[in-house]
C-alpha positions as CSV (number, residue, x, y, z in Angstrom):
1,M,13.1,17.3,5.5
2,R,10.5,16.6,2.8
3,Q,6.8,17.2,3.2
4,P,5.0,13.8,3.3
5,P,2.9,13.5,0.1
6,F,0.0,11.8,2.0
7,L,-1.2,12.5,5.5
8,P,-4.4,10.4,5.7
9,F,-4.6,10.6,9.5
10,L,-5.8,14.2,9.0
11,D,-9.0,12.6,7.8
12,G,-9.4,10.3,10.8
13,P,-8.5,6.8,11.8
14,P,-8.0,4.0,9.2
15,G,-11.3,2.2,8.6
16,I,-12.8,-0.9,7.0
17,A,-14.8,0.9,4.3
18,P,-13.0,1.1,0.9
19,G,-13.4,4.9,0.9
20,L,-12.5,5.3,-2.8
21,K,-12.6,8.7,-4.6
22,P,-12.2,9.5,-8.3
23,I,-9.0,11.2,-9.5
24,A,-7.9,12.6,-12.8
25,Q,-5.9,10.6,-15.3
26,D,-2.9,13.0,-14.8
27,D,-2.8,12.1,-11.1
28,W,-2.5,8.4,-11.6
29,L,1.2,7.5,-11.5
30,L,3.0,10.8,-11.7
31,P,4.6,12.5,-9.9
32,D,6.1,9.4,-8.3
33,S,7.0,10.7,-4.9
34,E,8.9,7.4,-3.9
35,A,10.9,6.7,-7.0
36,G,14.1,8.3,-5.8
37,A,14.0,6.4,-2.4
38,W,12.7,3.0,-3.6
39,L,12.9,2.3,-7.3
40,D,16.6,1.1,-7.5
41,A,16.0,-1.2,-4.5
42,K,12.8,-2.4,-6.0
43,R,14.4,-3.3,-9.3
44,A,17.1,-5.2,-7.4
45,L,14.5,-7.1,-5.4
46,M,12.6,-7.9,-8.6
47,T,15.8,-9.5,-10.0
48,R,17.2,-11.1,-6.8
49,Q,14.0,-12.5,-5.3
50,R,11.7,-12.8,-8.3
51,K,9.9,-15.9,-6.9
52,D,8.9,-13.9,-3.9
53,V,7.6,-10.8,-5.7
54,F,6.2,-11.9,-9.0
55,A,3.4,-14.4,-10.0
56,A,1.1,-14.9,-12.9
57,L,-1.3,-17.5,-14.1
58,E,-3.0,-17.4,-17.6
59,A,-2.8,-13.6,-17.7
60,D,-0.7,-12.8,-20.7
61,A,-3.2,-10.5,-22.4
62,E,-4.0,-8.7,-19.2
63,M,-0.4,-8.2,-18.3
64,A,0.3,-6.8,-21.7
65,E,-2.6,-4.4,-21.5
66,C,-1.6,-3.3,-18.0
67,A,2.0,-2.7,-19.1
68,A,0.9,-0.7,-22.1
69,A,-1.2,1.6,-19.8
70,V,1.6,2.1,-17.3
71,L,4.4,2.7,-19.9
72,A,2.2,5.1,-21.8
73,V,2.6,7.3,-18.7
74,T,6.2,6.6,-17.7
75,G,7.8,6.0,-21.1
76,P,9.6,2.8,-22.3
77,A,11.1,0.5,-19.7
78,S,14.9,0.3,-19.5
79,G,16.5,-3.1,-19.4
80,T,15.1,-6.5,-20.2
81,W,12.4,-8.1,-18.1
82,P,10.8,-11.5,-18.3
83,T,7.2,-10.2,-18.6
84,P,5.6,-7.0,-19.7
85,L,4.1,-6.6,-16.2
86,E,7.6,-6.6,-14.6
87,A,8.9,-4.2,-17.2
88,A,6.1,-1.8,-16.3
89,S,6.6,-2.3,-12.6
90,S,10.3,-1.5,-12.9
91,M,9.3,2.0,-14.0
92,V,7.2,3.0,-11.0
93,S,7.5,2.7,-7.3
94,D,3.9,1.3,-7.2
95,D,3.2,-2.4,-7.1
96,L,0.9,-3.7,-9.9
97,C,-1.7,-6.3,-9.1
98,V,-4.0,-7.6,-11.9
99,M,-7.5,-8.9,-10.9
100,I,-9.3,-11.1,-13.3
101,R,-13.0,-12.1,-13.1
102,D,-13.3,-15.9,-13.4
103,E,-16.2,-17.9,-14.8
104,D,-18.0,-17.9,-11.5
105,G,-17.9,-14.1,-11.3
106,L,-15.2,-14.0,-8.6
107,W,-12.4,-11.5,-9.0
108,R,-9.0,-13.2,-8.4
109,L,-5.4,-12.0,-8.1
110,R,-4.0,-13.6,-11.3
111,A,-0.8,-11.5,-11.9
112,A,1.2,-9.4,-9.6
113,S,4.5,-7.6,-9.2
114,L,4.5,-7.0,-5.5
115,C,7.7,-5.7,-3.8
116,A,6.2,-3.8,-0.9
117,P,3.6,-6.1,0.7
118,T,2.2,-4.9,4.0
119,Y,2.6,-8.1,6.1
120,W,1.3,-10.7,3.5
121,Q,3.0,-13.1,1.1
122,L,2.2,-13.2,-2.6
123,A,2.6,-17.0,-2.6
124,V,-0.2,-17.3,0.0
125,K,-2.6,-14.9,-1.6
126,F,-2.0,-15.5,-5.3
127,N,-5.0,-16.6,-7.3
128,Q,-7.3,-16.0,-4.2
129,P,-10.7,-14.4,-4.7
130,L,-11.4,-11.1,-2.9
131,G,-12.8,-13.0,0.1
132,G,-9.5,-14.8,0.5
133,L,-7.4,-11.7,0.1
134,H,-9.3,-9.7,2.8
135,S,-10.2,-12.5,5.2
136,P,-7.8,-11.3,8.0
137,V,-9.2,-7.7,7.9
138,P,-12.0,-7.0,10.4
139,G,-15.2,-7.2,8.5
140,G,-13.3,-8.3,5.5
141,D,-15.0,-11.5,4.6
142,P,-17.7,-11.5,3.3
143,G,-18.7,-7.9,3.9
144,L,-15.7,-6.1,2.5
145,A,-15.2,-8.6,-0.3
146,R,-18.7,-8.0,-1.5
147,R,-18.4,-4.3,-1.5
148,I,-15.1,-4.4,-3.4
149,S,-16.5,-6.9,-5.9
150,R,-19.4,-4.5,-6.6
151,I,-16.8,-1.7,-7.2
152,F,-14.8,-3.9,-9.5
153,D,-17.9,-4.8,-11.4
154,G,-19.1,-1.2,-11.7
155,V,-16.0,0.7,-12.4
156,R,-15.8,1.8,-16.1
157,P,-12.8,2.0,-18.3
158,G,-11.4,5.6,-18.1
159,M,-12.4,5.9,-14.4
160,L,-9.6,6.1,-11.8
161,L,-10.3,5.5,-8.1
162,E,-8.0,6.2,-5.2
163,R,-7.8,5.6,-1.5
164,C,-5.1,5.7,1.2
165,N,-4.6,3.3,4.1
166,W,-2.1,3.9,6.8
167,S,-0.3,2.5,9.8
168,V,2.8,2.9,11.9
169,Q,5.9,0.7,11.9
170,S,9.3,0.6,13.4
171,G,12.0,1.3,10.8
172,A,11.6,2.2,7.1
173,E,11.6,-1.2,5.5
174,R,9.2,-1.6,2.5
175,F,9.5,-5.2,1.7
176,T,7.6,-6.6,4.7
177,P,5.9,-9.9,4.0
178,S,5.9,-10.5,7.7
179,S,5.3,-8.0,10.6
180,A,7.3,-10.1,13.1
181,P,10.7,-8.4,12.5
182,L,9.1,-5.0,12.9
183,K,7.3,-6.0,16.1
184,A,10.7,-7.2,17.5
185,L,12.2,-3.8,16.6
186,A,9.3,-2.0,18.3
187,A,9.7,-4.2,21.4
188,G,13.4,-3.3,21.8
189,M,13.1,0.4,20.8
190,D,14.0,3.0,23.4
191,A,11.0,5.3,23.8
192,A,13.3,8.3,23.5
193,D,14.0,7.3,19.9
194,A,10.4,6.8,18.9
195,L,9.8,10.1,17.1
196,D,12.6,9.5,14.7
197,H,12.6,5.7,14.4
198,L,8.9,5.1,14.0
199,H,7.6,5.6,10.5
200,M,4.2,6.3,9.0
201,R,3.4,3.7,6.4
202,V,0.9,4.8,3.8
203,E,-0.6,2.6,1.1
204,R,-1.8,4.8,-1.7
205,Q,-4.0,2.5,-3.8
206,T,-5.7,3.0,-7.2
207,I,-8.1,1.0,-9.2
208,C,-8.8,1.1,-12.9
209,K,-10.4,-1.2,-15.4
210,L,-8.6,-2.2,-18.5
211,P,-10.8,-1.6,-21.6
212,E,-9.7,-4.6,-23.8
213,T,-9.5,-7.5,-21.3
214,G,-11.8,-6.1,-18.6
215,A,-9.3,-6.9,-15.9
216,V,-8.9,-4.5,-13.0
217,L,-5.4,-3.1,-12.3
218,F,-4.9,-2.4,-8.6
219,T,-1.8,-0.3,-7.9
220,I,-0.2,0.1,-4.4
221,R,2.4,2.8,-3.7
222,V,3.9,2.4,-0.2
223,V,5.0,5.8,1.1
224,M,7.4,5.9,4.1
225,D,8.0,9.0,6.3
226,P,9.5,9.3,9.7
227,L,6.8,10.1,12.2
228,R,8.7,13.3,13.1
229,T,8.0,14.7,9.6
230,A,4.4,13.6,9.5
231,L,3.7,15.4,12.8
232,A,5.6,18.6,11.9
233,G,2.6,20.5,10.4
234,P,0.3,22.8,12.3
235,G,-2.3,20.7,14.2
236,H,-0.8,17.4,13.0
237,V,0.1,16.1,16.5
238,D,-3.5,16.6,17.8
239,A,-5.0,15.1,14.6
240,F,-2.7,12.1,14.8
241,E,-3.5,11.5,18.4
242,A,-7.2,11.8,17.8
243,A,-7.0,9.3,14.9
244,W,-4.9,6.9,16.9
245,K,-7.4,6.9,19.8
246,Q,-10.5,6.8,17.7
247,V,-9.6,3.7,15.6
248,D,-12.1,0.8,15.8
249,P,-10.9,-1.7,18.5
250,D,-10.9,-4.6,16.1
251,M,-8.8,-2.6,13.6
252,Y,-6.5,-1.5,16.4
253,R,-5.8,-5.2,17.3
254,Y,-5.6,-6.2,13.6
255,K,-2.9,-3.6,13.0
256,G,-1.0,-4.6,16.2
257,W,-1.1,-1.0,17.5
258,Q,-1.1,-2.2,21.1
259,L,2.6,-3.0,20.6
260,Y,3.3,0.6,19.8
261,E,1.3,2.4,22.6
262,R,4.3,3.4,24.7
263,L,6.3,4.5,21.6
264,I,3.4,6.6,20.2
265,A,2.9,8.2,23.6
266,A,6.6,9.1,23.8
267,A,6.7,10.3,20.2
268,L,3.7,12.6,20.7
269,D,5.2,14.0,23.9
270,A,8.5,14.7,22.1
271,A,6.7,16.3,19.2
272,R,4.9,18.6,21.6
273,N,8.0,19.4,23.6
274,P,10.9,19.6,21.1
275,V,13.4,20.8,23.7
276,R,12.9,17.6,25.6
277,S,13.2,15.4,22.5
């Protein structure tokens, strides 16, 4: 049983604020904790369902610069891919989203290799400005969009910023453009199975500015661990329960956590009483 690489609930409930922190260059893409579990499936998805997971619009230079930055870390891509961005994406478990500032000063999603979306579709969000990307999030438009735009404007080449977002889902699926199948799984799940069948879904996100084109590269690494492993550490059960209960009501509804209440209660009880689990 592996130790989950990220346990953001130890820092409290998921919030609306960006909560970005600087990290070292060496900590950007490696080690890739999810490569073994996801990279082969991701590459297959990139080939089989390209129209669902890739999009680009007038972003050739930005994609090339992004790919050069990623491949400088991972080494050359194996195989042949239609674009440099896809070649780079094939080498990391992270999704790669390229934000470009338009003539009106709005940051838009203009290129993306997105294989692990957390309940959104690339075709719907592509070429949207930040306000459109974050409009479903409580406080996301215009407040969150303005804050993130200021961060994109102010980040300097050479800086790396990181944050983690987290939630709980039924099953371990990473390609989840819709939450409906997961909600159906949760509705039919036996509470006795919750500790093993529920998973903690963490989005480890990074932001950096590309020095030549000025685009912002936004990476998203989805990390999946059974709730049992996330709760196994000392004090983790209490910390998770506190974070679960302290989440903002609007965020609670946005994440659909009300559908998981009975399952989380059962999982916490089983974690505290392993003989009964």
